[in-house]
C-alpha positions as CSV (number, residue, x, y, z in Angstrom):
1,M,5.6,-22.6,21.6
2,N,3.9,-19.6,20.0
3,D,0.2,-19.1,20.2
4,P,-1.6,-19.3,16.9
5,L,-2.4,-16.0,15.2
6,R,-6.0,-14.8,15.6
7,V,-8.0,-12.6,13.3
8,L,-11.4,-11.0,13.9
9,V,-13.7,-11.1,10.8
10,V,-16.2,-8.2,11.0
11,D,-19.1,-8.0,8.5
12,D,-22.8,-7.7,8.8
13,E,-23.2,-10.6,6.3
14,P,-22.8,-14.0,8.1
15,D,-21.9,-15.8,4.8
16,I,-19.0,-13.5,4.2
17,R,-17.7,-14.0,7.8
18,T,-18.0,-17.8,7.3
19,I,-16.2,-17.9,3.9
20,V,-13.4,-15.6,5.0
21,G,-13.0,-17.5,8.3
22,M,-12.7,-20.8,6.5
23,N,-10.0,-19.4,4.3
24,L,-8.1,-18.1,7.3
25,S,-8.3,-21.6,8.8
26,L,-6.7,-23.0,5.6
27,V,-3.6,-20.8,6.2
28,G,-3.4,-21.7,9.9
29,I,-5.0,-18.6,11.3
30,G,-7.6,-18.8,14.0
31,F,-10.6,-16.5,13.7
32,G,-13.6,-15.1,15.5
33,E,-16.6,-13.2,14.1
34,A,-18.4,-10.0,14.9
35,G,-21.6,-8.9,13.1
36,D,-21.3,-5.2,13.7
37,G,-18.9,-2.4,14.7
38,G,-19.9,-2.2,18.3
39,E,-19.3,-5.9,18.9
40,A,-16.0,-5.7,17.0
41,L,-14.8,-2.8,19.2
42,E,-15.6,-4.7,22.4
43,M,-13.8,-7.8,21.1
44,L,-10.7,-5.9,19.8
45,R,-10.3,-4.0,23.0
46,S,-9.5,-7.4,24.7
47,G,-6.1,-7.4,23.1
48,E,-6.4,-11.0,22.0
49,W,-6.5,-10.3,18.3
50,D,-3.5,-10.0,16.0
51,G,-5.6,-8.8,13.0
52,C,-9.0,-7.7,11.8
53,I,-10.8,-8.0,8.5
54,L,-13.3,-5.1,8.6
55,D,-16.2,-4.4,6.3
56,L,-16.6,-0.6,5.8
57,A,-20.3,-0.6,5.1
58,M,-22.2,-1.8,8.1
59,P,-25.4,-0.5,9.8
60,E,-25.2,1.5,13.1
61,M,-21.4,1.8,13.4
62,D,-19.6,1.6,10.0
63,G,-16.0,0.5,9.5
64,F,-14.7,4.1,9.3
65,E,-16.1,4.7,12.8
66,V,-14.5,1.5,14.1
67,L,-11.1,2.6,12.6
68,E,-11.4,5.9,14.4
69,H,-11.9,4.2,17.7
70,L,-9.1,1.7,17.1
71,R,-6.8,4.6,16.2
72,D,-7.8,6.8,19.1
73,E,-7.4,3.8,21.5
74,D,-4.0,2.8,20.1
75,I,-5.3,-0.6,19.2
76,L,-3.9,-0.3,15.6
77,D,-0.4,-0.4,17.1
78,R,-0.9,-4.1,17.9
79,T,-3.6,-5.1,15.4
80,S,-3.3,-5.3,11.6
81,V,-6.5,-4.2,9.8
82,V,-7.6,-5.1,6.2
83,V,-10.7,-3.3,5.2
84,L,-13.3,-4.6,2.7
85,S,-15.5,-2.3,0.6
86,A,-17.8,-2.5,-2.4
87,N,-16.7,1.1,-3.1
88,G,-13.6,0.8,-5.2
89,A,-13.0,4.6,-5.3
90,P,-9.4,5.6,-4.4
91,A,-10.9,8.2,-2.0
92,T,-12.4,5.3,0.0
93,A,-9.1,3.5,0.3
94,I,-7.3,6.7,1.2
95,Q,-9.8,7.5,3.9
96,A,-9.6,4.0,5.4
97,M,-5.8,4.0,5.4
98,Q,-5.5,7.5,6.8
99,L,-7.6,6.2,9.7
100,G,-5.1,3.4,10.2
101,A,-6.1,0.5,8.0
102,H,-3.1,-1.4,6.6
103,A,-4.8,-2.6,3.4
104,H,-7.9,-2.2,1.4
105,L,-9.6,-4.9,-0.7
106,R,-12.6,-4.3,-3.0
107,K,-15.7,-6.5,-3.0
108,P,-16.2,-8.8,-4.6
109,F,-13.0,-10.3,-3.4
110,S,-11.2,-13.6,-3.5
111,P,-11.4,-15.1,0.1
112,A,-8.0,-16.6,-0.5
113,A,-6.6,-13.2,-1.4
114,V,-8.0,-11.8,1.9
115,A,-6.3,-14.6,3.9
116,Q,-3.1,-14.1,2.0
117,T,-3.2,-10.3,2.6
118,I,-3.7,-10.5,6.3
119,R,-1.1,-13.3,6.6
120,E,1.5,-11.1,4.9
121,L,0.6,-8.2,7.2
122,L,0.9,-10.3,10.3
123,D,4.3,-11.4,9.2
124,L,5.6,-7.8,9.1
125,A,7.0,-5.8,12.0
126,P,4.8,-2.9,13.0
127,E,7.2,-0.4,11.4
128,E,7.1,-2.3,8.1
129,R,3.2,-2.3,8.3
130,A,3.3,1.5,8.8
131,E,5.6,1.9,5.8
132,R,3.4,-0.3,3.6
133,R,0.3,1.7,4.6
134,L,2.0,5.0,3.6
135,E,3.0,3.5,0.3
136,L,-0.6,2.4,-0.4
137,I,-1.9,5.9,0.6
138,N,0.5,7.5,-1.8
139,R,-0.4,5.1,-4.7
140,A,-4.2,5.6,-4.1
141,T,-3.7,9.4,-3.9
142,D,-1.8,9.3,-7.3
143,L,-4.7,7.3,-8.8
144,D,-7.2,9.7,-7.4
145,R,-5.4,12.6,-8.9
146,L,-5.3,10.9,-12.3
147,G,-9.1,10.5,-12.2
148,V,-9.0,6.7,-11.8
149,T,-12.4,5.7,-10.4
150,T,-11.7,2.3,-8.9
151,V,-8.7,0.6,-7.2
């Protein structure tokens, strides 16, 4: 019997963690919560998480710094990451995905869409996740070149 999938929800706003977690539960994904980047890193280093939903704008250690650590410690090889950001600029999405995020969603977001996005990523093989990430980087780069201000 397979263990249930587990996703860490990282946001400095408790209400967002709760709402996203409830939606993960609805699609059969277990979840945990971290309120800041440092706590998230400690939890993700344990290796017990299949995915992470990561807010980019947090005090002390922001989501970009967390991504850098995850990349440098090879945690992204085993953990799918969806980043959340109020900044919808293509450059933000590009930066996050170049650091290793597998998807970018703009706030405000649909909690159901977040759950669906992470579920889809978790169903992909690591190579497929990497291909998808590169496609998204290319699309965001094209939008940035065209002067599109939000994605």
